[in-house]
ZADO-1210 file (C-alpha; in nm, 4 decimals, padded with zeros to 6 digits):
<atoms>
<atom x="09.7747" y="14.3779" z="09.8876" code="MET" pos="1"/>
<atom x="09.5598" y="14.3100" z="10.1946" code="GLU" pos="2"/>
<atom x="09.4150" y="13.9637" z="10.2513" code="ASN" pos="3"/>
<atom x="09.0597" y="14.0940" z="10.2081" code="LYS" pos="4"/>
<atom x="09.1368" y="14.2110" z="09.8539" code="GLU" pos="5"/>
<atom x="09.3276" y="13.8904" z="09.7709" code="ILE" pos="6"/>
<atom x="09.0290" y="13.6841" z="09.8840" code="ILE" pos="7"/>
<atom x="08.7897" y="13.8962" z="09.6763" code="ARG" pos="8"/>
<atom x="08.9991" y="13.8426" z="09.3642" code="GLN" pos="9"/>
<atom x="09.0323" y="13.4694" z="09.4318" code="ILE" pos="10"/>
<atom x="08.6531" y="13.4367" z="09.4565" code="GLU" pos="11"/>
<atom x="08.6040" y="13.6275" z="09.1302" code="GLU" pos="12"/>
<atom x="08.8576" y="13.4137" z="08.9447" code="LEU" pos="13"/>
<atom x="08.7090" y="13.0890" z="09.0797" code="LYS" pos="14"/>
<atom x="08.3732" y="13.1832" z="08.9289" code="LYS" pos="15"/>
<atom x="08.5169" y="13.3121" z="08.6031" code="ALA" pos="16"/>
<atom x="08.7355" y="13.0057" z="08.5432" code="LYS" pos="17"/>
<atom x="08.5157" y="12.7367" z="08.7001" code="ASN" pos="18"/>
<atom x="08.7899" y="12.6614" z="08.9519" code="ALA" pos="19"/>
<atom x="08.7844" y="12.4908" z="09.2890" code="ILE" pos="20"/>
<atom x="09.0298" y="12.5324" z="09.5777" code="VAL" pos="21"/>
<atom x="09.1141" y="12.2186" z="09.7766" code="LEU" pos="22"/>
<atom x="09.3169" y="12.2548" z="10.0966" code="ALA" pos="23"/>
<atom x="09.4775" y="12.0137" z="10.3393" code="HIS" pos="24"/>
<atom x="09.4306" y="12.0582" z="10.7140" code="TYR" pos="25"/>
<atom x="09.8021" y="12.1369" z="10.7509" code="TYR" pos="26"/>
<atom x="09.7965" y="12.4565" z="10.5419" code="THR" pos="27"/>
<atom x="09.7764" y="12.8058" z="10.6929" code="HIS" pos="28"/>
<atom x="09.4384" y="12.8970" z="10.8517" code="PRO" pos="29"/>
<atom x="09.3732" y="13.1739" z="10.5995" code="GLU" pos="30"/>
<atom x="09.4265" y="12.9260" z="10.3146" code="VAL" pos="31"/>
<atom x="09.1863" y="12.6776" z="10.4736" code="GLN" pos="32"/>
<atom x="08.9297" y="12.9550" z="10.5090" code="ASP" pos="33"/>
<atom x="08.9136" y="13.0258" z="10.1331" code="ILE" pos="34"/>
<atom x="08.9004" y="12.6590" z="10.0328" code="ALA" pos="35"/>
<atom x="08.5899" y="12.5011" z="09.8824" code="ASP" pos="36"/>
<atom x="08.6865" y="12.1766" z="10.0520" code="TYR" pos="37"/>
<atom x="08.9218" y="12.1055" z="10.3434" code="ILE" pos="38"/>
<atom x="09.0314" y="11.7525" z="10.4177" code="GLY" pos="39"/>
<atom x="09.2963" y="11.4883" z="10.4656" code="ASP" pos="40"/>
<atom x="09.4525" y="11.2888" z="10.1831" code="SER" pos="41"/>
<atom x="09.1595" y="11.0507" z="10.1394" code="LEU" pos="42"/>
<atom x="08.8940" y="11.3210" z="10.1440" code="GLY" pos="43"/>
<atom x="09.0913" y="11.5420" z="09.9063" code="LEU" pos="44"/>
<atom x="09.1428" y="11.2536" z="09.6629" code="ALA" pos="45"/>
<atom x="08.7704" y="11.1820" z="09.6602" code="ARG" pos="46"/>
<atom x="08.6853" y="11.5483" z="09.6093" code="GLU" pos="47"/>
<atom x="08.9326" y="11.5774" z="09.3214" code="ALA" pos="48"/>
<atom x="08.7605" y="11.2834" z="09.1558" code="GLY" pos="49"/>
<atom x="08.4087" y="11.4172" z="09.2069" code="ASN" pos="50"/>
<atom x="08.4458" y="11.7832" z="09.1159" code="THR" pos="51"/>
<atom x="08.2967" y="11.9294" z="08.7994" code="THR" pos="52"/>
<atom x="08.5436" y="12.2197" z="08.8061" code="ALA" pos="53"/>
<atom x="08.7789" y="12.2759" z="08.5126" code="ASP" pos="54"/>
<atom x="09.0673" y="12.3871" z="08.7357" code="ILE" pos="55"/>
<atom x="09.1756" y="12.2417" z="09.0708" code="ILE" pos="56"/>
<atom x="09.3978" y="12.4641" z="09.2844" code="VAL" pos="57"/>
<atom x="09.5515" y="12.2130" z="09.5225" code="PHE" pos="58"/>
<atom x="09.6724" y="12.3650" z="09.8484" code="CYS" pos="59"/>
<atom x="09.8917" y="12.0860" z="09.9788" code="GLY" pos="60"/>
<atom x="10.2125" y="11.9071" z="09.8911" code="VAL" pos="61"/>
<atom x="10.3193" y="11.7875" z="09.5484" code="HIS" pos="62"/>
<atom x="10.2226" y="11.4199" z="09.5734" code="PHE" pos="63"/>
<atom x="09.8654" y="11.5240" z="09.6576" code="MET" pos="64"/>
<atom x="09.8410" y="11.7348" z="09.3430" code="ALA" pos="65"/>
<atom x="09.9816" y="11.4403" z="09.1457" code="GLU" pos="66"/>
<atom x="09.7099" y="11.2161" z="09.2861" code="THR" pos="67"/>
<atom x="09.4463" y="11.4697" z="09.1806" code="ALA" pos="68"/>
<atom x="09.5975" y="11.4768" z="08.8310" code="SER" pos="69"/>
<atom x="09.5814" y="11.0974" z="08.8066" code="VAL" pos="70"/>
<atom x="09.2205" y="11.0839" z="08.9287" code="ILE" pos="71"/>
<atom x="09.1071" y="11.3747" z="08.7083" code="SER" pos="72"/>
<atom x="09.3336" y="11.3762" z="08.4007" code="PRO" pos="73"/>
<atom x="09.0918" y="11.6069" z="08.2169" code="ASP" pos="74"/>
<atom x="09.1301" y="11.8789" z="08.4820" code="LYS" pos="75"/>
<atom x="09.4055" y="12.1377" z="08.5086" code="LYS" pos="76"/>
<atom x="09.5673" y="12.0851" z="08.8503" code="VAL" pos="77"/>
<atom x="09.7655" y="12.3776" z="08.9912" code="LEU" pos="78"/>
<atom x="09.9779" y="12.3895" z="09.3055" code="ILE" pos="79"/>
<atom x="10.0179" y="12.7438" z="09.4462" code="PRO" pos="80"/>
<atom x="10.3801" y="12.7081" z="09.5588" code="ALA" pos="81"/>
<atom x="10.6987" y="12.5353" z="09.4535" code="GLN" pos="82"/>
<atom x="10.9231" y="12.3015" z="09.6551" code="LYS" pos="83"/>
<atom x="10.6248" y="12.1478" z="09.8375" code="CYS" pos="84"/>
<atom x="10.7881" y="11.8132" z="09.8942" code="GLY" pos="85"/>
<atom x="10.7260" y="11.5353" z="10.1462" code="CYS" pos="86"/>
<atom x="10.9873" y="11.3320" z="10.3334" code="SER" pos="87"/>
<atom x="10.7767" y="11.0182" z="10.2926" code="LEU" pos="88"/>
<atom x="10.7179" y="11.0584" z="09.9201" code="ALA" pos="89"/>
<atom x="11.0842" y="11.1367" z="09.8615" code="GLU" pos="90"/>
<atom x="11.2095" y="10.8317" z="10.0533" code="SER" pos="91"/>
<atom x="11.1232" y="10.5708" z="09.7878" code="ILE" pos="92"/>
<atom x="11.1221" y="10.5366" z="09.4087" code="THR" pos="93"/>
<atom x="10.9463" y="10.3151" z="09.1601" code="GLY" pos="94"/>
<atom x="11.2737" y="10.1299" z="09.1081" code="LYS" pos="95"/>
<atom x="11.2848" y="10.0388" z="09.4781" code="ASP" pos="96"/>
<atom x="10.9462" y="09.8706" z="09.4449" code="ILE" pos="97"/>
<atom x="11.0480" y="09.6931" z="09.1254" code="GLN" pos="98"/>
<atom x="11.3450" y="09.5450" z="09.3092" code="GLU" pos="99"/>
<atom x="11.1207" y="09.4111" z="09.5891" code="TRP" pos="100"/>
<atom x="10.8792" y="09.2655" z="09.3336" code="LYS" pos="101"/>
<atom x="11.1650" y="09.0888" z="09.1552" code="ALA" pos="102"/>
<atom x="11.2490" y="08.9101" z="09.4815" code="LYS" pos="103"/>
<atom x="10.8823" y="08.8529" z="09.5738" code="ASN" pos="104"/>
<atom x="10.6937" y="08.7898" z="09.2474" code="PRO" pos="105"/>
<atom x="10.3820" y="08.6671" z="09.4277" code="ASP" pos="106"/>
<atom x="10.3808" y="08.9509" z="09.6798" code="GLY" pos="107"/>
<atom x="10.1580" y="09.2581" z="09.6970" code="LEU" pos="108"/>
<atom x="10.2646" y="09.6191" z="09.7397" code="VAL" pos="109"/>
<atom x="10.0591" y="09.8535" z="09.9583" code="VAL" pos="110"/>
<atom x="10.1702" y="10.2143" z="09.9299" code="SER" pos="111"/>
<atom x="10.0623" y="10.4922" z="10.1590" code="TYR" pos="112"/>
<atom x="09.9133" y="10.7822" z="09.9646" code="VAL" pos="113"/>
<atom x="10.2209" y="10.9892" z="10.0594" code="ASN" pos="114"/>
<atom x="10.4065" y="10.8648" z="09.7523" code="THR" pos="115"/>
<atom x="10.4797" y="10.9878" z="09.4023" code="THR" pos="116"/>
<atom x="10.2683" y="10.8865" z="09.1047" code="ALA" pos="117"/>
<atom x="10.5660" y="10.6843" z="08.9825" code="GLU" pos="118"/>
<atom x="10.5525" y="10.4749" z="09.3017" code="VAL" pos="119"/>
<atom x="10.1741" y="10.4417" z="09.2815" code="LYS" pos="120"/>
<atom x="10.2192" y="10.3089" z="08.9281" code="ALA" pos="121"/>
<atom x="10.4192" y="10.0151" z="09.0728" code="GLU" pos="122"/>
<atom x="10.1711" y="09.9643" z="09.3583" code="THR" pos="123"/>
<atom x="09.8913" y="09.7097" z="09.3913" code="ASP" pos="124"/>
<atom x="09.6888" y="09.8948" z="09.6549" code="TYR" pos="125"/>
<atom x="09.7153" y="10.2537" z="09.7706" code="CYS" pos="126"/>
<atom x="09.5881" y="10.3556" z="10.1160" code="CYS" pos="127"/>
<atom x="09.5619" y="10.6492" z="10.3526" code="THR" pos="128"/>
<atom x="09.5824" y="10.6602" z="10.7301" code="SER" pos="129"/>
<atom x="09.2002" y="10.6563" z="10.7266" code="SER" pos="130"/>
<atom x="09.1715" y="10.3181" z="10.5573" code="ASN" pos="131"/>
<atom x="09.5150" y="10.1515" z="10.5832" code="ALA" pos="132"/>
<atom x="09.3932" y="09.8873" z="10.8288" code="ILE" pos="133"/>
<atom x="09.0930" y="09.8035" z="10.6091" code="GLN" pos="134"/>
<atom x="09.3144" y="09.7721" z="10.3005" code="VAL" pos="135"/>
<atom x="09.5599" y="09.5355" z="10.4697" code="VAL" pos="136"/>
<atom x="09.2813" y="09.3289" z="10.6266" code="GLU" pos="137"/>
<atom x="09.1174" y="09.3064" z="10.2845" code="HIS" pos="138"/>
<atom x="09.4349" y="09.1426" z="10.1511" code="LEU" pos="139"/>
<atom x="09.4591" y="08.9039" z="10.4458" code="GLY" pos="140"/>
<atom x="09.7480" y="08.6860" z="10.5644" code="LYS" pos="141"/>
<atom x="09.7889" y="08.4619" z="10.2598" code="ASP" pos="142"/>
<atom x="10.0039" y="08.7006" z="10.0580" code="LYS" pos="143"/>
<atom x="10.3398" y="08.8537" z="10.1370" code="LYS" pos="144"/>
<atom x="10.2897" y="09.2294" z="10.1672" code="ILE" pos="145"/>
<atom x="10.5360" y="09.5145" z="10.1247" code="PHE" pos="146"/>
<atom x="10.4145" y="09.8316" z="10.2985" code="PHE" pos="147"/>
<atom x="10.5743" y="10.1591" z="10.1995" code="THR" pos="148"/>
<atom x="10.6952" y="10.4175" z="10.2787" code="PRO" pos="149"/>
<atom x="10.5925" y="10.4951" z="10.6399" code="ASP" pos="150"/>
<atom x="10.7567" y="10.2573" z="10.8882" code="LYS" pos="151"/>
<atom x="10.5521" y="10.3969" z="11.1792" code="ASN" pos="152"/>
<atom x="10.2134" y="10.3602" z="11.0111" code="LEU" pos="153"/>
<atom x="10.3216" y="10.0177" z="10.8857" code="GLY" pos="154"/>
<atom x="10.4202" y="09.9021" z="11.2354" code="ALA" pos="155"/>
<atom x="10.0897" y="10.0368" z="11.3703" code="PHE" pos="156"/>
<atom x="09.8980" y="09.8300" z="11.1119" code="ILE" pos="157"/>
<atom x="10.0960" y="09.5171" z="11.2026" code="VAL" pos="158"/>
<atom x="10.0061" y="09.5693" z="11.5695" code="LYS" pos="159"/>
<atom x="09.6382" y="09.6253" z="11.4938" code="LYS" pos="160"/>
<atom x="09.5883" y="09.3455" z="11.2396" code="THR" pos="161"/>
<atom x="09.8463" y="09.0831" z="11.3345" code="GLY" pos="162"/>
<atom x="09.9421" y="09.0674" z="10.9659" code="ILE" pos="163"/>
<atom x="10.3192" y="09.0714" z="10.9191" code="GLU" pos="164"/>
<atom x="10.4553" y="09.2909" z="10.6412" code="MET" pos="165"/>
<atom x="10.7871" y="09.4013" z="10.4984" code="ASP" pos="166"/>
<atom x="10.8196" y="09.7690" z="10.5924" code="LEU" pos="167"/>
<atom x="11.0096" y="10.0403" z="10.4088" code="TRP" pos="168"/>
<atom x="11.2222" y="10.2607" z="10.6355" code="ASN" pos="169"/>
<atom x="11.0568" y="10.5964" z="10.5651" code="GLY" pos="170"/>
<atom x="10.8994" y="10.8476" z="10.8012" code="ASP" pos="171"/>
<atom x="10.7227" y="11.1822" z="10.8155" code="CYS" pos="172"/>
<atom x="10.9713" y="11.4392" z="10.9419" code="CYS" pos="173"/>
<atom x="10.6917" y="11.6040" z="11.1447" code="VAL" pos="174"/>
<atom x="10.5361" y="11.2974" z="11.3078" code="HIS" pos="175"/>
<atom x="10.8663" y="11.1183" z="11.3631" code="GLU" pos="176"/>
<atom x="10.9397" y="11.3631" z="11.6489" code="ARG" pos="177"/>
<atom x="10.6229" y="11.2542" z="11.8363" code="ILE" pos="178"/>
<atom x="10.7641" y="10.9800" z="12.0573" code="ASP" pos="179"/>
<atom x="10.6351" y="10.7851" z="12.3576" code="SER" pos="180"/>
<atom x="10.8069" y="11.0045" z="12.6162" code="ASN" pos="181"/>
<atom x="10.6311" y="11.3077" z="12.4743" code="MET" pos="182"/>
<atom x="10.2909" y="11.1366" z="12.4969" code="ILE" pos="183"/>
<atom x="10.3468" y="11.0128" z="12.8528" code="VAL" pos="184"/>
<atom x="10.4694" y="11.3537" z="12.9668" code="ASP" pos="185"/>
<atom x="10.1633" y="11.5308" z="12.8259" code="MET" pos="186"/>
<atom x="09.9312" y="11.2643" z="12.9687" code="ALA" pos="187"/>
<atom x="10.0766" y="11.3318" z="13.3143" code="ASN" pos="188"/>
<atom x="10.0321" y="11.7074" z="13.2709" code="GLN" pos="189"/>
<atom x="09.6728" y="11.6773" z="13.1474" code="TYR" pos="190"/>
<atom x="09.5262" y="11.3595" z="13.3017" code="PRO" pos="191"/>
<atom x="09.1667" y="11.4445" z="13.2029" code="GLU" pos="192"/>
<atom x="09.2446" y="11.5024" z="12.8349" code="ALA" pos="193"/>
<atom x="09.1934" y="11.2651" z="12.5445" code="ASP" pos="194"/>
<atom x="09.5143" y="11.2238" z="12.3467" code="ILE" pos="195"/>
<atom x="09.4515" y="11.2144" z="11.9704" code="LEU" pos="196"/>
<atom x="09.7519" y="11.0775" z="11.7814" code="ILE" pos="197"/>
<atom x="09.8261" y="11.0439" z="11.4107" code="HIS" pos="198"/>
<atom x="09.9519" y="10.6896" z="11.3311" code="PRO" pos="199"/>
<atom x="10.2500" y="10.8302" z="11.1405" code="GLU" pos="200"/>
<atom x="10.3891" y="10.9179" z="11.4849" code="SER" pos="201"/>
<atom x="10.6986" y="10.7449" z="11.6198" code="LYS" pos="202"/>
<atom x="10.5012" y="10.6117" z="11.9180" code="CYS" pos="203"/>
<atom x="10.2425" y="10.4355" z="11.6990" code="ALA" pos="204"/>
<atom x="10.3625" y="10.0801" z="11.7700" code="ASN" pos="205"/>
<atom x="10.4469" y="10.1246" z="12.1397" code="ASP" pos="206"/>
<atom x="10.2242" y="09.8963" z="12.3486" code="ASP" pos="207"/>
<atom x="10.2382" y="10.1370" z="12.6420" code="GLU" pos="208"/>
<atom x="10.0800" y="10.4105" z="12.4311" code="ILE" pos="209"/>
<atom x="09.8437" y="10.1794" z="12.2429" code="LEU" pos="210"/>
<atom x="09.7062" y="10.0537" z="12.5749" code="ASN" pos="211"/>
<atom x="09.6492" y="10.3953" z="12.7304" code="MET" pos="212"/>
<atom x="09.2713" y="10.4283" z="12.7823" code="PRO" pos="213"/>
<atom x="09.2672" y="10.7950" z="12.6822" code="ASN" pos="214"/>
<atom x="09.4956" y="10.7645" z="12.3759" code="ALA" pos="215"/>
<atom x="09.3363" y="10.7297" z="12.0314" code="PHE" pos="216"/>
<atom x="09.5023" y="10.6893" z="11.6913" code="PHE" pos="217"/>
<atom x="09.3325" y="10.8525" z="11.3938" code="TYR" pos="218"/>
<atom x="09.3833" y="11.0126" z="11.0572" code="SER" pos="219"/>
<atom x="09.3539" y="11.3910" z="11.0680" code="THR" pos="220"/>
<atom x="08.9868" y="11.3689" z="10.9720" code="ALA" pos="221"/>
<atom x="08.9389" y="11.1092" z="11.2463" code="GLY" pos="222"/>
<atom x="09.0970" y="11.3391" z="11.5041" code="ILE" pos="223"/>
<atom x="08.8539" y="11.6156" z="11.4100" code="ILE" pos="224"/>
<atom x="08.5560" y="11.3776" z="11.4225" code="LYS" pos="225"/>
<atom x="08.6521" y="11.2413" z="11.7654" code="HIS" pos="226"/>
<atom x="08.6858" y="11.5909" z="11.9109" code="ALA" pos="227"/>
<atom x="08.3467" y="11.6943" z="11.7748" code="ALA" pos="228"/>
<atom x="08.1663" y="11.3876" z="11.9079" code="GLU" pos="229"/>
<atom x="08.3370" y="11.3585" z="12.2473" code="SER" pos="230"/>
<atom x="08.1953" y="11.4947" z="12.5715" code="ASN" pos="231"/>
<atom x="08.5480" y="11.5741" z="12.6870" code="LYS" pos="232"/>
<atom x="08.6512" y="11.9377" z="12.7090" code="LYS" pos="233"/>
<atom x="09.0278" y="11.9000" z="12.6745" code="GLN" pos="234"/>
<atom x="09.2351" y="11.7294" z="12.4042" code="PHE" pos="235"/>
<atom x="09.6039" y="11.6810" z="12.3370" code="ILE" pos="236"/>
<atom x="09.6608" y="11.6924" z="11.9610" code="ILE" pos="237"/>
<atom x="09.9537" y="11.4844" z="11.8371" code="ALA" pos="238"/>
<atom x="09.9756" y="11.5854" z="11.4744" code="THR" pos="239"/>
<atom x="10.0585" y="11.8906" z="11.2619" code="GLU" pos="240"/>
<atom x="09.9860" y="12.2408" z="11.3925" code="LEU" pos="241"/>
<atom x="09.7412" y="12.3358" z="11.1151" code="GLY" pos="242"/>
<atom x="09.4842" y="12.0863" z="11.2417" code="THR" pos="243"/>
<atom x="09.4141" y="12.3133" z="11.5400" code="LEU" pos="244"/>
<atom x="09.2425" y="12.5690" z="11.3175" code="HIS" pos="245"/>
<atom x="08.9493" y="12.3471" z="11.2210" code="GLN" pos="246"/>
<atom x="08.9312" y="12.1952" z="11.5687" code="LEU" pos="247"/>
<atom x="08.9003" y="12.5349" z="11.7335" code="GLN" pos="248"/>
<atom x="08.6542" y="12.6679" z="11.4759" code="LYS" pos="249"/>
<atom x="08.4215" y="12.3708" z="11.5181" code="ALA" pos="250"/>
<atom x="08.4574" y="12.3431" z="11.8966" code="ASN" pos="251"/>
<atom x="08.5115" y="12.6897" z="12.0486" code="PRO" pos="252"/>
<atom x="08.4100" y="12.5659" z="12.3932" code="GLU" pos="253"/>
<atom x="08.6835" y="12.2996" z="12.4028" code="LYS" pos="254"/>
<atom x="09.0572" y="12.3247" z="12.4693" code="GLU" pos="255"/>
<atom x="09.3140" y="12.1848" z="12.2250" code="PHE" pos="256"/>
<atom x="09.6757" y="12.1491" z="12.3311" code="ILE" pos="257"/>
<atom x="09.9404" y="12.0855" z="12.0644" code="LEU" pos="258"/>
<atom x="10.1745" y="11.8012" z="12.1577" code="ILE" pos="259"/>
<atom x="10.4830" y="12.0062" z="12.0657" code="HIS" pos="260"/>
<atom x="10.5255" y="12.3572" z="11.9185" code="PRO" pos="261"/>
<atom x="10.7488" y="12.2307" z="11.6373" code="LYS" pos="262"/>
<atom x="10.5060" y="11.9855" z="11.4782" code="THR" pos="263"/>
<atom x="10.4995" y="12.2026" z="11.1668" code="ILE" pos="264"/>
<atom x="10.5149" y="12.0887" z="10.8024" code="CYS" pos="265"/>
<atom x="10.7280" y="12.3499" z="10.6277" code="GLY" pos="266"/>
<atom x="10.6179" y="12.2339" z="10.2834" code="SER" pos="267"/>
<atom x="10.2487" y="12.2805" z="10.3615" code="MET" pos="268"/>
<atom x="10.3210" y="12.6249" z="10.5004" code="LYS" pos="269"/>
<atom x="10.4711" y="12.7349" z="10.1662" code="ARG" pos="270"/>
<atom x="10.1177" y="12.7692" z="10.0328" code="VAL" pos="271"/>
<atom x="10.0047" y="13.1293" z="10.0850" code="LYS" pos="272"/>
<atom x="09.6972" y="13.3309" z="09.9842" code="LEU" pos="273"/>
<atom x="09.9028" y="13.5317" z="09.7355" code="GLN" pos="274"/>
<atom x="10.0190" y="13.2073" z="09.5774" code="GLY" pos="275"/>
<atom x="09.6605" y="13.0866" z="09.5367" code="VAL" pos="276"/>
<atom x="09.5719" y="13.4139" z="09.3656" code="LEU" pos="277"/>
<atom x="09.8717" y="13.3981" z="09.1310" code="GLU" pos="278"/>
<atom x="09.8003" y="13.0353" z="09.0457" code="ALA" pos="279"/>
<atom x="09.4500" y="13.1330" z="08.9362" code="LEU" pos="280"/>
<atom x="09.5608" y="13.4470" z="08.7542" code="GLN" pos="281"/>
<atom x="09.8444" y="13.2885" z="08.5581" code="GLU" pos="282"/>
<atom x="09.7393" y="12.9212" z="08.5727" code="GLU" pos="283"/>
<atom x="10.0993" y="12.8408" z="08.6660" code="LYS" pos="284"/>
<atom x="10.2710" y="12.5552" z="08.8480" code="TYR" pos="285"/>
<atom x="10.0548" y="12.2969" z="08.6746" code="GLU" pos="286"/>
<atom x="10.1023" y="11.9404" z="08.7951" code="VAL" pos="287"/>
<atom x="10.0466" y="11.6939" z="08.5124" code="LYS" pos="288"/>
<atom x="10.1355" y="11.3261" z="08.5479" code="VAL" pos="289"/>
<atom x="10.2550" y="11.1663" z="08.2220" code="PRO" pos="290"/>
<atom x="09.9857" y="10.9485" z="08.0650" code="GLU" pos="291"/>
<atom x="10.1874" y="10.6255" z="08.0780" code="GLU" pos="292"/>
<atom x="10.2400" y="10.6662" z="08.4548" code="ILE" pos="293"/>
<atom x="09.8875" y="10.7933" z="08.5193" code="SER" pos="294"/>
<atom x="09.7264" y="10.4915" z="08.3499" code="LYS" pos="295"/>
<atom x="09.9234" y="10.2547" z="08.5733" code="LYS" pos="296"/>
<atom x="09.8801" y="10.4572" z="08.8939" code="ALA" pos="297"/>
<atom x="09.5019" y="10.4914" z="08.8704" code="ILE" pos="298"/>
<atom x="09.4414" y="10.1246" z="08.9534" code="THR" pos="299"/>
<atom x="09.5979" y="10.1397" z="09.3004" code="SER" pos="300"/>
<atom x="09.4246" y="10.4710" z="09.3742" code="ILE" pos="301"/>
<atom x="09.0833" y="10.3404" z="09.2686" code="GLN" pos="302"/>
<atom x="09.1279" y="10.0390" z="09.4959" code="ARG" pos="303"/>
<atom x="09.2022" y="10.2776" z="09.7830" code="MET" pos="304"/>
<atom x="08.8849" y="10.4758" z="09.7171" code="LEU" pos="305"/>
<atom x="08.6711" y="10.1628" z="09.6840" code="GLU" pos="306"/>
<atom x="08.7933" y="10.0089" z="10.0121" code="ILE" pos="307"/>
<atom x="08.7942" y="10.3382" z="10.2000" code="GLY" pos="308"/>
</atoms>
């Protein structure tokens, strides 16, 4: 079936079933183009909580669909592909957090949104790359904090806030390859370009990179906002490949250079147009978080949304 026909059927089914399609920036361009909302983790979480749709087709990885299920337990949340995992979410379990809490009973746990619902259920505050600094600053220096699971984002927050934290040793398999040498090399090749870097990147706590006048650290949504508002005409993009689609659509007169051709999230790319259609047709691959976990996880997620 041609994409044009798949898209037509998707649109018909969305209307017939009161469904909404949410897509992350890292999915394929054609998937982004049929979405009712495109965003990063924070934006998608908010949209999942605000929608009046009966069905949410979540084009992203599994933990994101879980978060939508927790926020909107009365909705049917579908993910259009299987095996959409995340190296960060898979690096830690609820038991790991319980063990830290047992040793630090007065401490607080801040979990990046890239975690399972089980981990969020053991978490005091959830955060995204958009609001992680605000969340940690909100807690202040009086409490011992355990930040999980992204060691790079955690180290970046420590640098920016001066608040020491215990950091879990997890990383994003895509952003972990973006190191300081790569940034410096691209800066030398394109001296007039702004360098827009996701704080999950390996270079995120390197003072040399943090002090570069043309290097900026943002969430994916922040990267897109900076590019739209800047007078610059050239940008080096240090995050996942899929982000280029929205950047180029919104700014056709500007040049966007990917930091490395292999910054690709294989799990995000599992989501295809045909999968979206089949999810709507058959209402399959439902993601439903058990009630006992959902009731515990919602607190940390709500705190994230309130601070963000």
